[in-house]
N, C-alpha and C positions, 0 to 999 in steps of 0.2 A: 623873486624866484623865477627861474627860467621855466619854459614849458616842459623841457626835457627833465629838469629836476623834479617838477611836480609829477610828471608821468612816471618817473622812477619810484617816487614815494608811493604812488597809487599801486604800482606793481608789487613793490615790497610789502605793503600793507595787506595785499591779497595773496601773499605767499608765493609770488612769482619772482623768486630771488635771482635766478639767472637772467631773466628778462630785465629786471631792475638794474642789475650790474651792466648789461649791455647798453641800456639807455643812458645811464650815468657816464659810461665811458665815452659815448658820443658827445655828451655835454662837456666833458672834461678835456677831450683830446685837443681842441683848438688852443688851449691855454695850459698845457701840462706843467709848465714851470711857474705858473702864476701863483698868487697868494692863496688861492683856494685848492691848490694841488692836494694838500694833506686832507682837506675836507672831503674831496671826492674819493681819494684813496681809502679813507676811513669808511665811508658809506659802502663802497664796493667790497671792502674786506669783511665788513659786518654781514652784508648780504651773502657773500661766499660762505661765511661761517654758518649762517642759517641753512644754506643749501647742504653743506656737509652734515649738519645735524640731522636734517630730514633723511639723509642717506645712511645714517648711523656710522658716520666716520668721525670718531671721537678726536683723533689727532688733527684732522683737517679743520674741524669746528673750532677746537681750542686755539690752534695757530692763527686762524683767520680772525676769530673774535679778539684775541689778544692784540694783534697788530692793528686791527680796525679801531679798537678803543684807544690805543696809543695815538693813532693819527687824529682821532676826533677830540681828544682832551684839550688841545689848545684853542678849540673853537667853542668850548662850553661857555655859558649854558645853552646858547642858541646861536645859530648862524644861518644866514640867508633864508630866514623865515621858518627854520626847522628847530624843534625843541630837542636838542641833543643830550642834555643832562639826563633825562629819564631813560633814553636809549642806552647810554653808556652805563648807567647804574644797573639797568636790567641785564645787560650783557656781562657786567662784572659778577652779578649773581649767578649767571649761567656758568661762568668760568669756575666759580667755587663749586657748583653742583657737579661739574664734570670731573672733579677730583675724586668723587665717590666711586666705589667699585661697580655698583649697579648703574645701568643706563638711566639717566634722569628723565622724567616726564616733564618737559618744558613747554610752556606756551610761548610761541615766538612773539617777539616784540613788534610793536607798531611805531611808526615815526609820526609824532604829532607836529602840527604847525602852530606857529605863534599867532 
């Protein structure tokens, strides 16, 4: 796992979703077309979804969470030292909860390490 990947996970796990997104973009940029492209896109999109959720932007959260989990699925159950299966399962539950009329009270996920 790269230092930037680890830093992004720490930021994400502390609710600093925008900062995590920025750090992961720096890690991903040198190899945007490489085999980990979808992995980074997925992490970035899930972080963006969490940020949208904290701002009560239902549409933004749903769109980013959906695309993020779609990008991460090929890398399940884990990739580059991160436990992705629990993250994807949790976000899938968020997507179901967001279909309700009332705003759901969700506890944001954490990314675990293998």
